N, C-alpha and C positions, 0 to 999 in steps of 0.2 A: 834545571832537572831531566835526565835523560832516562828513557823507558825504562830500566832497571828499578830505580830507583821510585818512579812513579808508579809502579808495579807492589813494590814493596811497600810505600806509601798507603794505596790501595788495600792491600790485605792487612796491613794496620789499623786501616778504618772502617775495614768489615769486620773485623775482629770486636772491636769498639761498638761498632752498632749493632751486634750478633747479642753483647752483653746488656745493653742497651735493654734491646728489645725483652732478652731472657729477665732480667729484672721489673721489666714493666708488664711482663706475661701477655705479651702480644707475638702475633706472628710473622714473619716476614714477607716480602710480597709475596704474592702470586700462590700463595700456598693455598690448597683447599679444604676449608674448613670443616666443609659437610656435603655429598653427594646423595640424592635418592631419586628413584623415578620418582613422577610425579603423579602418573596412572600406571595400573599394570599393563593395560594394555595398549598403550601409546610409546611412541618413541620421546619423550619429554624428560627430561631431569634437572631439579633442580639444583644447583651451585652453592656455597656460598666461597668467596675467592677475599682474602686476607689482603689489604691495602699497605701492610709494612707500618700504619701508624695509628694503629686500636680499632680503627674501622675495616666494614667488608664489604662487600657487595654480595647480591642475591639477585640469582640470575637465571632464568628457565630457559635451556638450550634444548634445541631437537636435533636429530641427527646422530653423528657415531663419535658421542661427544670422548676422547679428546681431538679426535683424527679429520672428522670433517662434520661442522655442524655449524647451525647458524644461532644466535642468539635472540628470545624473542621480547625478553623485557629483563631488563636489570633498574636492580635500586641499591643506590650505598645507605649504607648506615653509617651512623657516627661510631657504632661499638660491633666487634664481630660477637657477642653476646646478642644484640640486638637483631641482629643479621640471622644469627643461626635461629633464633625464636621465629622472626619471620618464614624462614625458609619452611620449618618446620609446622607451623601453621599451616602454609601451601599443601601440604605432603598432608598433613590430616584432614585437611579439608576444612578446618577451622579459618580459614581467609580463601576466597576466591581471586584468581590472577585477576579478575579486572578490578579487584579494589586495591588489589596490591599494586597495582598500577597509578591508580588513581592517587592513592595518599600519598599525603607529604613527612620528612621525617618527625 
């Protein structure tokens, strides 16, 4: 199979993948599903990033996201909804960052 054929096959497969994700109502990998400052006066942001398979990672980043930042904590959740709910809890103060780090799925 030459390069042109492989690219054509890749396009077909991506179209199928996109259709399946749409049917399952899940987001593509790397999609930011949620973004909010953690505290109004600090340089921390709570993000939720989809994994492309129905789950997502909630993380707290510090710095100038998405250009120059560090990830302070990350936690993967089995569903996009759970990740977003946990991110909202962090932002609203219903969960602490320390507890967030220690909790298991």
